[in-house]
SETIRO-696234 format. One record per residue (C-alpha): residue in three letters; x, y, z; residue number from 1. Coordinates in steps of 0.1 Angstrom, whole numbers, plus 5000, padded with zeros to 4 digits. Layout:
N
@residu: ALA; px: X; py: Y; pz: Z; num: NUM
...
//
This chain:
388
@residu: MET; px: 4763; py: 5160; pz: 5008; num: 1
@residu: ASP; px: 4759; py: 5122; pz: 5013; num: 2
@residu: PHE; px: 4783; py: 5104; pz: 5035; num: 3
@residu: ALA; px: 4766; py: 5070; pz: 5033; num: 4
@residu: LEU; px: 4781; py: 5041; pz: 5014; num: 5
@residu: THR; px: 4759; py: 5028; pz: 4986; num: 6
@residu: GLN; px: 4742; py: 4994; pz: 4989; num: 7
@residu: ASP; px: 4767; py: 4979; pz: 4966; num: 8
@residu: GLN; px: 4796; py: 4992; pz: 4986; num: 9
@residu: GLU; px: 4780; py: 4978; pz: 5018; num: 10
@residu: LEU; px: 4777; py: 4944; pz: 5000; num: 11
@residu: ILE; px: 4814; py: 4946; pz: 4991; num: 12
@residu: ARG; px: 4823; py: 4952; pz: 5028; num: 13
@residu: ALA; px: 4802; py: 4924; pz: 5040; num: 14
@residu: ALA; px: 4815; py: 4899; pz: 5013; num: 15
@residu: VAL; px: 4851; py: 4907; pz: 5021; num: 16
@residu: ALA; px: 4844; py: 4903; pz: 5058; num: 17
@residu: ARG; px: 4830; py: 4869; pz: 5052; num: 18
@residu: THR; px: 4861; py: 4858; pz: 5034; num: 19
@residu: CYS; px: 4884; py: 4872; pz: 5060; num: 20
@residu: ARG; px: 4866; py: 4853; pz: 5088; num: 21
@residu: ASP; px: 4883; py: 4821; pz: 5075; num: 22
@residu: PHE; px: 4916; py: 4837; pz: 5083; num: 23
@residu: PRO; px: 4917; py: 4847; pz: 5120; num: 24
@residu: ASP; px: 4944; py: 4865; pz: 5140; num: 25
@residu: GLU; px: 4961; py: 4832; pz: 5147; num: 26
@residu: TYR; px: 4966; py: 4826; pz: 5110; num: 27
@residu: TRP; px: 4982; py: 4860; pz: 5105; num: 28
@residu: ALA; px: 5004; py: 4856; pz: 5136; num: 29
@residu: GLN; px: 5017; py: 4823; pz: 5123; num: 30
@residu: LYS; px: 5024; py: 4837; pz: 5088; num: 31
@residu: ASP; px: 5042; py: 4867; pz: 5103; num: 32
@residu: ARG; px: 5062; py: 4845; pz: 5127; num: 33
@residu: ASP; px: 5073; py: 4820; pz: 5100; num: 34
@residu: HIS; px: 5079; py: 4846; pz: 5073; num: 35
@residu: GLU; px: 5054; py: 4827; pz: 5051; num: 36
@residu: PHE; px: 5035; py: 4843; pz: 5022; num: 37
@residu: PRO; px: 4997; py: 4839; pz: 5027; num: 38
@residu: TRP; px: 4990; py: 4820; pz: 4995; num: 39
@residu: ASP; px: 4957; py: 4805; pz: 5006; num: 40
@residu: PHE; px: 4943; py: 4839; pz: 5016; num: 41
@residu: TYR; px: 4956; py: 4854; pz: 4984; num: 42
@residu: HIS; px: 4939; py: 4827; pz: 4963; num: 43
@residu: ALA; px: 4907; py: 4831; pz: 4982; num: 44
@residu: MET; px: 4906; py: 4868; pz: 4975; num: 45
@residu: SER; px: 4916; py: 4862; pz: 4939; num: 46
@residu: GLU; px: 4888; py: 4837; pz: 4933; num: 47
@residu: ALA; px: 4863; py: 4862; pz: 4948; num: 48
@residu: GLY; px: 4875; py: 4888; pz: 4922; num: 49
@residu: TRP; px: 4887; py: 4914; pz: 4947; num: 50
@residu: ILE; px: 4922; py: 4919; pz: 4932; num: 51
@residu: GLY; px: 4908; py: 4931; pz: 4899; num: 52
@residu: ILE; px: 4882; py: 4954; pz: 4915; num: 53
@residu: ALA; px: 4897; py: 4986; pz: 4900; num: 54
@residu: ILE; px: 4908; py: 4972; pz: 4867; num: 55
@residu: PRO; px: 4885; py: 4981; pz: 4838; num: 56
@residu: GLU; px: 4859; py: 4955; pz: 4827; num: 57
@residu: ALA; px: 4874; py: 4955; pz: 4792; num: 58
@residu: TYR; px: 4905; py: 4938; pz: 4807; num: 59
@residu: GLY; px: 4888; py: 4913; pz: 4830; num: 60
@residu: GLY; px: 4883; py: 4935; pz: 4861; num: 61
@residu: SER; px: 4853; py: 4948; pz: 4879; num: 62
@residu: GLY; px: 4857; py: 4984; pz: 4867; num: 63
@residu: GLN; px: 4850; py: 4998; pz: 4902; num: 64
@residu: GLY; px: 4867; py: 5029; pz: 4916; num: 65
@residu: ILE; px: 4893; py: 5036; pz: 4942; num: 66
@residu: THR; px: 4865; py: 5040; pz: 4968; num: 67
@residu: GLU; px: 4855; py: 5004; pz: 4964; num: 68
@residu: ALA; px: 4891; py: 4992; pz: 4964; num: 69
@residu: SER; px: 4897; py: 5012; pz: 4996; num: 70
@residu: ILE; px: 4867; py: 4995; pz: 5012; num: 71
@residu: VAL; px: 4882; py: 4961; pz: 5003; num: 72
@residu: LEU; px: 4916; py: 4969; pz: 5018; num: 73
@residu: GLU; px: 4902; py: 4985; pz: 5049; num: 74
@residu: GLU; px: 4881; py: 4955; pz: 5057; num: 75
@residu: VAL; px: 4910; py: 4931; pz: 5051; num: 76
@residu: ALA; px: 4932; py: 4951; pz: 5075; num: 77
@residu: ALA; px: 4904; py: 4955; pz: 5101; num: 78
@residu: SER; px: 4899; py: 4917; pz: 5102; num: 79
@residu: GLY; px: 4932; py: 4914; pz: 5119; num: 80
@residu: ALA; px: 4952; py: 4907; pz: 5088; num: 81
@residu: ALA; px: 4967; py: 4942; pz: 5089; num: 82
@residu: MET; px: 4994; py: 4948; pz: 5064; num: 83
@residu: ASN; px: 5003; py: 4912; pz: 5060; num: 84
@residu: GLY; px: 4969; py: 4907; pz: 5044; num: 85
@residu: ALA; px: 4965; py: 4940; pz: 5026; num: 86
@residu: THR; px: 5000; py: 4942; pz: 5009; num: 87
@residu: PRO; px: 4996; py: 4911; pz: 4987; num: 88
@residu: LEU; px: 4966; py: 4927; pz: 4972; num: 89
@residu: HIS; px: 4972; py: 4964; pz: 4970; num: 90
@residu: LEU; px: 5002; py: 4963; pz: 4948; num: 91
@residu: SER; px: 4981; py: 4948; pz: 4920; num: 92
@residu: MET; px: 4954; py: 4974; pz: 4927; num: 93
@residu: PHE; px: 4973; py: 5007; pz: 4925; num: 94
@residu: GLY; px: 5006; py: 4995; pz: 4910; num: 95
@residu: MET; px: 4990; py: 4989; pz: 4876; num: 96
@residu: GLU; px: 4974; py: 5023; pz: 4874; num: 97
@residu: PRO; px: 5001; py: 5037; pz: 4851; num: 98
@residu: VAL; px: 4996; py: 5007; pz: 4828; num: 99
@residu: VAL; px: 4958; py: 5012; pz: 4828; num: 100
@residu: LYS; px: 4962; py: 5049; pz: 4819; num: 101
@residu: TYR; px: 4993; py: 5049; pz: 4797; num: 102
@residu: GLY; px: 5002; py: 5014; pz: 4786; num: 103
@residu: SER; px: 4997; py: 5004; pz: 4749; num: 104
@residu: GLU; px: 4966; py: 4984; pz: 4740; num: 105
@residu: GLU; px: 4988; py: 4954; pz: 4734; num: 106
@residu: MET; px: 5003; py: 4957; pz: 4769; num: 107
@residu: LYS; px: 4969; py: 4961; pz: 4786; num: 108
@residu: GLN; px: 4955; py: 4931; pz: 4767; num: 109
@residu: LYS; px: 4985; py: 4910; pz: 4776; num: 110
@residu: TYR; px: 4989; py: 4918; pz: 4813; num: 111
@residu: LEU; px: 4958; py: 4933; pz: 4829; num: 112
@residu: PRO; px: 4935; py: 4902; pz: 4826; num: 113
@residu: ARG; px: 4961; py: 4881; pz: 4844; num: 114
@residu: VAL; px: 4965; py: 4907; pz: 4871; num: 115
@residu: ALA; px: 4928; py: 4909; pz: 4876; num: 116
@residu: THR; px: 4925; py: 4871; pz: 4882; num: 117
@residu: GLY; px: 4955; py: 4871; pz: 4905; num: 118
@residu: GLU; px: 4975; py: 4849; pz: 4882; num: 119
@residu: LEU; px: 5001; py: 4877; pz: 4876; num: 120
@residu: GLN; px: 5017; py: 4892; pz: 4906; num: 121
@residu: VAL; px: 5034; py: 4925; pz: 4902; num: 122
@residu: ALA; px: 5060; py: 4944; pz: 4923; num: 123
@residu: PHE; px: 5069; py: 4981; pz: 4924; num: 124
@residu: GLY; px: 5105; py: 4990; pz: 4919; num: 125
@residu: VAL; px: 5112; py: 5027; pz: 4925; num: 126
@residu: THR; px: 5133; py: 5034; pz: 4957; num: 127
@residu: GLU; px: 5171; py: 5031; pz: 4956; num: 128
@residu: PRO; px: 5196; py: 5030; pz: 4984; num: 129
@residu: ASP; px: 5211; py: 5065; pz: 4977; num: 130
@residu: ALA; px: 5179; py: 5082; pz: 4965; num: 131
@residu: GLY; px: 5151; py: 5074; pz: 4990; num: 132
@residu: THR; px: 5122; py: 5097; pz: 4985; num: 133
@residu: ASP; px: 5143; py: 5119; pz: 4962; num: 134
@residu: THR; px: 5131; py: 5099; pz: 4932; num: 135
@residu: THR; px: 5146; py: 5121; pz: 4906; num: 136
@residu: SER; px: 5181; py: 5110; pz: 4918; num: 137
@residu: ILE; px: 5177; py: 5074; pz: 4909; num: 138
@residu: LYS; px: 5206; py: 5058; pz: 4890; num: 139
@residu: THR; px: 5192; py: 5025; pz: 4877; num: 140
@residu: ALA; px: 5198; py: 5029; pz: 4840; num: 141
@residu: ALA; px: 5180; py: 5015; pz: 4810; num: 142
@residu: ARG; px: 5201; py: 5016; pz: 4778; num: 143
@residu: ARG; px: 5183; py: 5010; pz: 4745; num: 144
@residu: GLU; px: 5198; py: 4984; pz: 4722; num: 145
@residu: GLY; px: 5175; py: 4977; pz: 4692; num: 146
@residu: ASP; px: 5141; py: 4964; pz: 4704; num: 147
@residu: HIS; px: 5153; py: 4960; pz: 4740; num: 148
@residu: TYR; px: 5164; py: 4980; pz: 4769; num: 149
@residu: ILE; px: 5194; py: 4968; pz: 4790; num: 150
@residu: VAL; px: 5187; py: 4976; pz: 4827; num: 151
@residu: ARG; px: 5215; py: 4979; pz: 4853; num: 152
@residu: GLY; px: 5211; py: 4991; pz: 4888; num: 153
@residu: ARG; px: 5199; py: 4984; pz: 4923; num: 154
@residu: LYS; px: 5165; py: 4990; pz: 4941; num: 155
@residu: VAL; px: 5155; py: 4986; pz: 4977; num: 156
@residu: TRP; px: 5122; py: 4981; pz: 4994; num: 157
@residu: THR; px: 5107; py: 4961; pz: 4965; num: 158
@residu: THR; px: 5079; py: 4944; pz: 4983; num: 159
@residu: LYS; px: 5067; py: 4910; pz: 4970; num: 160
@residu: ALA; px: 5097; py: 4906; pz: 4947; num: 161
@residu: LEU; px: 5101; py: 4870; pz: 4956; num: 162
@residu: GLN; px: 5065; py: 4861; pz: 4945; num: 163
@residu: SER; px: 5062; py: 4885; pz: 4915; num: 164
@residu: GLU; px: 5066; py: 4876; pz: 4879; num: 165
@residu: ARG; px: 5069; py: 4913; pz: 4868; num: 166
@residu: VAL; px: 5080; py: 4946; pz: 4883; num: 167
@residu: LEU; px: 5069; py: 4981; pz: 4874; num: 168
@residu: LEU; px: 5104; py: 4995; pz: 4873; num: 169
@residu: LEU; px: 5114; py: 5031; pz: 4872; num: 170
@residu: THR; px: 5147; py: 5037; pz: 4853; num: 171
@residu: ARG; px: 5167; py: 5065; pz: 4839; num: 172
@residu: THR; px: 5170; py: 5065; pz: 4801; num: 173
@residu: THR; px: 5186; py: 5100; pz: 4802; num: 174
@residu: PRO; px: 5211; py: 5109; pz: 4829; num: 175
@residu: ARG; px: 5198; py: 5135; pz: 4853; num: 176
@residu: GLU; px: 5226; py: 5160; pz: 4844; num: 177
@residu: GLU; px: 5216; py: 5157; pz: 4807; num: 178
@residu: ALA; px: 5178; py: 5161; pz: 4812; num: 179
@residu: SER; px: 5161; py: 5195; pz: 4807; num: 180
@residu: ARG; px: 5143; py: 5190; pz: 4841; num: 181
@residu: ARG; px: 5152; py: 5167; pz: 4869; num: 182
@residu: THR; px: 5118; py: 5149; pz: 4864; num: 183
@residu: ASP; px: 5126; py: 5142; pz: 4827; num: 184
@residu: GLY; px: 5145; py: 5113; pz: 4813; num: 185
@residu: MET; px: 5129; py: 5085; pz: 4835; num: 186
@residu: THR; px: 5111; py: 5056; pz: 4819; num: 187
@residu: LEU; px: 5087; py: 5030; pz: 4833; num: 188
@residu: LEU; px: 5092; py: 4994; pz: 4823; num: 189
@residu: LEU; px: 5071; py: 4963; pz: 4831; num: 190
@residu: ALA; px: 5102; py: 4941; pz: 4835; num: 191
@residu: GLU; px: 5106; py: 4904; pz: 4843; num: 192
@residu: LEU; px: 5118; py: 4896; pz: 4878; num: 193
@residu: GLN; px: 5125; py: 4859; pz: 4879; num: 194
@residu: ARG; px: 5156; py: 4858; pz: 4856; num: 195
@residu: ASP; px: 5193; py: 4850; pz: 4860; num: 196
@residu: GLU; px: 5201; py: 4887; pz: 4855; num: 197
@residu: VAL; px: 5181; py: 4896; pz: 4887; num: 198
@residu: ASN; px: 5193; py: 4890; pz: 4922; num: 199
@residu: ILE; px: 5166; py: 4893; pz: 4949; num: 200
@residu: SER; px: 5176; py: 4895; pz: 4986; num: 201
@residu: PRO; px: 5150; py: 4898; pz: 5014; num: 202
@residu: ILE; px: 5155; py: 4926; pz: 5040; num: 203
@residu: ASP; px: 5152; py: 4917; pz: 5077; num: 204
@residu: LYS; px: 5126; py: 4940; pz: 5092; num: 205
@residu: VAL; px: 5105; py: 4946; pz: 5123; num: 206
@residu: GLY; px: 5070; py: 4936; pz: 5110; num: 207
@residu: ARG; px: 5048; py: 4926; pz: 5081; num: 208
@residu: ASN; px: 5070; py: 4895; pz: 5078; num: 209
@residu: ALA; px: 5045; py: 4874; pz: 5059; num: 210
@residu: VAL; px: 5054; py: 4895; pz: 5029; num: 211
@residu: ALA; px: 5091; py: 4900; pz: 5021; num: 212
@residu: THR; px: 5105; py: 4933; pz: 5011; num: 213
@residu: CYS; px: 5137; py: 4930; pz: 4991; num: 214
@residu: GLU; px: 5168; py: 4945; pz: 4977; num: 215
@residu: VAL; px: 5169; py: 4938; pz: 4939; num: 216
@residu: VAL; px: 5200; py: 4940; pz: 4918; num: 217
@residu: TYR; px: 5196; py: 4942; pz: 4880; num: 218
@residu: ASP; px: 5227; py: 4931; pz: 4861; num: 219
@residu: ASP; px: 5221; py: 4939; pz: 4824; num: 220
@residu: LEU; px: 5185; py: 4927; pz: 4824; num: 221
@residu: PRO; px: 5169; py: 4928; pz: 4789; num: 222
@residu: VAL; px: 5135; py: 4943; pz: 4787; num: 223
@residu: SER; px: 5115; py: 4944; pz: 4755; num: 224
@residu: VAL; px: 5105; py: 4979; pz: 4742; num: 225
@residu: ALA; px: 5070; py: 4965; pz: 4740; num: 226
@residu: ASP; px: 5071; py: 4963; pz: 4778; num: 227
@residu: ARG; px: 5077; py: 5000; pz: 4781; num: 228
@residu: VAL; px: 5048; py: 5020; pz: 4797; num: 229
@residu: GLY; px: 5039; py: 5049; pz: 4775; num: 230
@residu: GLU; px: 5067; py: 5071; pz: 4760; num: 231
@residu: GLU; px: 5103; py: 5070; pz: 4769; num: 232
@residu: GLY; px: 5114; py: 5097; pz: 4793; num: 233
@residu: LYS; px: 5079; py: 5103; pz: 4808; num: 234
@residu: GLY; px: 5080; py: 5077; pz: 4834; num: 235
@residu: PHE; px: 5080; py: 5101; pz: 4864; num: 236
@residu: GLN; px: 5048; py: 5118; pz: 4852; num: 237
@residu: TYR; px: 5032; py: 5084; pz: 4847; num: 238
@residu: LEU; px: 5043; py: 5072; pz: 4882; num: 239
@residu: ILE; px: 5029; py: 5104; pz: 4899; num: 240
@residu: SER; px: 4995; py: 5098; pz: 4883; num: 241
@residu: GLY; px: 4992; py: 5066; pz: 4903; num: 242
@residu: LEU; px: 5004; py: 5079; pz: 4937; num: 243
@residu: ASN; px: 4972; py: 5095; pz: 4948; num: 244
@residu: ALA; px: 4955; py: 5061; pz: 4945; num: 245
@residu: GLU; px: 4983; py: 5046; pz: 4965; num: 246
@residu: ARG; px: 4979; py: 5072; pz: 4992; num: 247
@residu: VAL; px: 4942; py: 5066; pz: 4995; num: 248
@residu: LEU; px: 4946; py: 5028; pz: 4996; num: 249
@residu: ILE; px: 4974; py: 5028; pz: 5022; num: 250
@residu: ALA; px: 4954; py: 5052; pz: 5043; num: 251
@residu: SER; px: 4925; py: 5028; pz: 5042; num: 252
@residu: GLU; px: 4947; py: 5000; pz: 5054; num: 253
@residu: ALA; px: 4959; py: 5022; pz: 5083; num: 254
@residu: LEU; px: 4923; py: 5029; pz: 5091; num: 255
@residu: GLY; px: 4916; py: 4991; pz: 5092; num: 256
@residu: ILE; px: 4946; py: 4984; pz: 5115; num: 257
@residu: GLY; px: 4934; py: 5011; pz: 5138; num: 258
@residu: LYS; px: 4899; py: 4996; pz: 5139; num: 259
@residu: ALA; px: 4913; py: 4962; pz: 5147; num: 260
@residu: ALA; px: 4935; py: 4975; pz: 5175; num: 261
@residu: LEU; px: 4906; py: 4996; pz: 5190; num: 262
@residu: ARG; px: 4883; py: 4966; pz: 5188; num: 263
@residu: ARG; px: 4907; py: 4944; pz: 5209; num: 264
@residu: ALA; px: 4915; py: 4972; pz: 5233; num: 265
@residu: VAL; px: 4878; py: 4980; pz: 5240; num: 266
@residu: GLN; px: 4870; py: 4943; pz: 5245; num: 267
@residu: TYR; px: 4900; py: 4939; pz: 5269; num: 268
@residu: ALA; px: 4890; py: 4970; pz: 5288; num: 269
@residu: LYS; px: 4855; py: 4955; pz: 5294; num: 270
@residu: GLU; px: 4868; py: 4921; pz: 5304; num: 271
@residu: ARG; px: 4899; py: 4928; pz: 5324; num: 272
@residu: VAL; px: 4891; py: 4932; pz: 5361; num: 273
@residu: VAL; px: 4915; py: 4949; pz: 5385; num: 274
@residu: PHE; px: 4908; py: 4961; pz: 5420; num: 275
@residu: GLY; px: 4873; py: 4946; pz: 5417; num: 276
@residu: ARG; px: 4862; py: 4966; pz: 5386; num: 277
@residu: PRO; px: 4867; py: 4965; pz: 5348; num: 278
@residu: ILE; px: 4896; py: 4987; pz: 5338; num: 279
@residu: GLY; px: 4873; py: 5004; pz: 5312; num: 280
@residu: LYS; px: 4856; py: 5021; pz: 5341; num: 281
@residu: ASN; px: 4888; py: 5041; pz: 5347; num: 282
@residu: GLN; px: 4889; py: 5074; pz: 5327; num: 283
@residu: GLY; px: 4927; py: 5069; pz: 5323; num: 284
@residu: VAL; px: 4919; py: 5039; pz: 5302; num: 285
@residu: ALA; px: 4886; py: 5049; pz: 5287; num: 286
@residu: PHE; px: 4893; py: 5085; pz: 5275; num: 287
@residu: PRO; px: 4923; py: 5076; pz: 5253; num: 288
@residu: LEU; px: 4902; py: 5049; pz: 5236; num: 289
@residu: ALA; px: 4875; py: 5075; pz: 5230; num: 290
@residu: GLU; px: 4901; py: 5098; pz: 5215; num: 291
@residu: ALA; px: 4914; py: 5070; pz: 5193; num: 292
@residu: LYS; px: 4878; py: 5065; pz: 5180; num: 293
@residu: MET; px: 4875; py: 5102; pz: 5171; num: 294
@residu: ARG; px: 4909; py: 5102; pz: 5154; num: 295
@residu: LEU; px: 4900; py: 5072; pz: 5133; num: 296
@residu: ASP; px: 4866; py: 5086; pz: 5123; num: 297
@residu: ALA; px: 4881; py: 5119; pz: 5113; num: 298
@residu: ALA; px: 4907; py: 5102; pz: 5092; num: 299
@residu: GLU; px: 4880; py: 5081; pz: 5075; num: 300
@residu: LEU; px: 4862; py: 5112; pz: 5064; num: 301
@residu: MET; px: 4893; py: 5125; pz: 5046; num: 302
@residu: ILE; px: 4898; py: 5091; pz: 5030; num: 303
@residu: ARG; px: 4863; py: 5091; pz: 5017; num: 304
@residu: LYS; px: 4867; py: 5126; pz: 5004; num: 305
@residu: ALA; px: 4900; py: 5119; pz: 4986; num: 306
@residu: ALA; px: 4886; py: 5086; pz: 4971; num: 307
@residu: TRP; px: 4855; py: 5104; pz: 4959; num: 308
@residu: MET; px: 4875; py: 5132; pz: 4943; num: 309
@residu: LEU; px: 4898; py: 5107; pz: 4926; num: 310
@residu: ASP; px: 4869; py: 5086; pz: 4912; num: 311
@residu: SER; px: 4853; py: 5119; pz: 4900; num: 312
@residu: GLY; px: 4884; py: 5128; pz: 4881; num: 313
@residu: GLN; px: 4892; py: 5158; pz: 4903; num: 314
@residu: PRO; px: 4927; py: 5169; pz: 4913; num: 315
@residu: CYS; px: 4932; py: 5155; pz: 4948; num: 316
@residu: GLY; px: 4969; py: 5155; pz: 4956; num: 317
@residu: ALA; px: 4963; py: 5175; pz: 4988; num: 318
@residu: GLU; px: 4934; py: 5154; pz: 5000; num: 319
@residu: ALA; px: 4951; py: 5121; pz: 4992; num: 320
@residu: ASN; px: 4983; py: 5131; pz: 5011; num: 321
@residu: MET; px: 4963; py: 5144; pz: 5040; num: 322
@residu: ALA; px: 4943; py: 5112; pz: 5042; num: 323
@residu: LYS; px: 4975; py: 5092; pz: 5044; num: 324
@residu: TRP; px: 4989; py: 5115; pz: 5071; num: 325
@residu: LEU; px: 4958; py: 5115; pz: 5092; num: 326
@residu: ALA; px: 4952; py: 5078; pz: 5089; num: 327
@residu: ALA; px: 4988; py: 5069; pz: 5097; num: 328
@residu: ASP; px: 4987; py: 5091; pz: 5128; num: 329
@residu: ALA; px: 4954; py: 5078; pz: 5140; num: 330
@residu: CYS; px: 4964; py: 5042; pz: 5133; num: 331
@residu: PHE; px: 4996; py: 5044; pz: 5153; num: 332
@residu: GLN; px: 4981; py: 5063; pz: 5182; num: 333
@residu: THR; px: 4953; py: 5037; pz: 5184; num: 334
@residu: ALA; px: 4976; py: 5007; pz: 5182; num: 335
@residu: ASP; px: 4999; py: 5023; pz: 5208; num: 336
@residu: GLN; px: 4970; py: 5029; pz: 5231; num: 337
@residu: ALA; px: 4958; py: 4993; pz: 5226; num: 338
@residu: MET; px: 4992; py: 4982; pz: 5238; num: 339
@residu: GLN; px: 4989; py: 5005; pz: 5268; num: 340
@residu: THR; px: 4954; py: 4993; pz: 5276; num: 341
@residu: HIS; px: 4966; py: 4957; pz: 5277; num: 342
@residu: GLY; px: 4995; py: 4966; pz: 5300; num: 343
@residu: GLY; px: 5021; py: 4939; pz: 5302; num: 344
@residu: PHE; px: 4999; py: 4915; pz: 5282; num: 345
@residu: GLY; px: 5001; py: 4940; pz: 5253; num: 346
@residu: TYR; px: 5037; py: 4929; pz: 5249; num: 347
@residu: ALA; px: 5027; py: 4893; pz: 5246; num: 348
@residu: SER; px: 5022; py: 4879; pz: 5211; num: 349
@residu: GLU; px: 4990; py: 4859; pz: 5220; num: 350
@residu: TYR; px: 4970; py: 4892; pz: 5223; num: 351
@residu: HIS; px: 4980; py: 4903; pz: 5188; num: 352
@residu: VAL; px: 4981; py: 4940; pz: 5196; num: 353
@residu: GLU; px: 5019; py: 4940; pz: 5194; num: 354
@residu: ARG; px: 5016; py: 4928; pz: 5158; num: 355
@residu: TYR; px: 4992; py: 4956; pz: 5150; num: 356
@residu: TRP; px: 5016; py: 4981; pz: 5167; num: 357
@residu: ARG; px: 5045; py: 4969; pz: 5146; num: 358
@residu: GLU; px: 5026; py: 4972; pz: 5114; num: 359
@residu: ALA; px: 5010; py: 5006; pz: 5125; num: 360
@residu: ARG; px: 5045; py: 5020; pz: 5130; num: 361
@residu: LEU; px: 5053; py: 5013; pz: 5093; num: 362
@residu: GLN; px: 5024; py: 5036; pz: 5082; num: 363
@residu: ARG; px: 5042; py: 5067; pz: 5095; num: 364
@residu: ILE; px: 5073; py: 5059; pz: 5074; num: 365
@residu: ALA; px: 5061; py: 5043; pz: 5041; num: 366
@residu: PRO; px: 5054; py: 5046; pz: 5013; num: 367
@residu: ILE; px: 5060; py: 5083; pz: 5022; num: 368
@residu: SER; px: 5069; py: 5097; pz: 5055; num: 369
@residu: GLN; px: 5048; py: 5120; pz: 5076; num: 370
@residu: GLU; px: 5073; py: 5148; pz: 5071; num: 371
@residu: MET; px: 5072; py: 5145; pz: 5033; num: 372
@residu: VAL; px: 5034; py: 5149; pz: 5035; num: 373
@residu: GLN; px: 5039; py: 5180; pz: 5056; num: 374
@residu: ASN; px: 5063; py: 5193; pz: 5030; num: 375
@residu: TYR; px: 5037; py: 5187; pz: 5003; num: 376
@residu: VAL; px: 5010; py: 5206; pz: 5023; num: 377
@residu: CYS; px: 5034; py: 5235; pz: 5030; num: 378
@residu: GLU; px: 5043; py: 5239; pz: 4994; num: 379
@residu: HIS; px: 5012; py: 5230; pz: 4975; num: 380
@residu: VAL; px: 4984; py: 5240; pz: 4999; num: 381
@residu: LEU; px: 4999; py: 5268; pz: 5020; num: 382
@residu: ASP; px: 5020; py: 5282; pz: 4992; num: 383
@residu: LEU; px: 5051; py: 5283; pz: 5014; num: 384
@residu: PRO; px: 5086; py: 5282; pz: 4999; num: 385
@residu: ARG; px: 5099; py: 5248; pz: 4990; num: 386
@residu: SER; px: 5121; py: 5234; pz: 5017; num: 387
@residu: TYR; px: 5140; py: 5207; pz: 4999; num: 388
//
């Protein structure tokens, strides 16, 4: 059993870190404060080829695995960029997984090379106001008329909708009450976003404000049948196939945020002198930071296991979900302790830990809540009766 990263993986980490050094905490604080998309960072990462790291070489990507993609996103988040830096990248990494696996050859040739270079930004449209995590209850409908679908409905929490040319959109082509199973009758479309039939409204939120998350209303949007992913009615199954990758990548970002918060907290504990001694000498300060380190390292082990299983083609739903839960928990506990270590200064923007704390809190809610992960483990690992 080998836990060491390969030489190539270590080179990836070092190269990403070098790029991130040009974008310090002050850069991210300004982007967050001004609600400004980090285009220069995005272009720097695109030019370095990191966005296409998990896209097959045949379509212009690097053909690497989720392990390598997770290292990229962890390092981005750990640089201090946190979610504001990772989110512009990760949607193109895991969001196109259903297209890679189930899209037509024509679709893959048309879109994947542009995603790999960063030219084509893609959003993810699944959640609805009345459905939430009950995905099978979505109502956004796609009605086929000839060689087009006509889409009508409303989505929320569509991140990066303002910047994206396309959205991987989950729709209902068969009403739920008419489907044989509740997971049947849903269809994935790679739809256009920047059209008159689409109304995009940013949602005010606590953090990660450099990247807008939006409510999107589709008012009879035409989508070519050629932009359908796979077969009609199987969209839910296609969507699920990409969620394990999403869990692993989000967990890696949480790990990175935790590392950034711990780094600042430890440095402050060494430098801050109160009553004639560094506060890091006090066990009340030091022990929680040691615990945070152990939590982060434990979460990292599960992330590495889940990523390895995914890249090896093994079923890893349990491991991917556990990685997300453990990393989100460790991330928030660490960011919260970083705030506590800084005392009153932790509440001040200039020390940056309050920004980490705001973004760490999101990890326990999205893209799936801690409670829904526990539901998964109860049902699929412990074989307990389904609770919902």
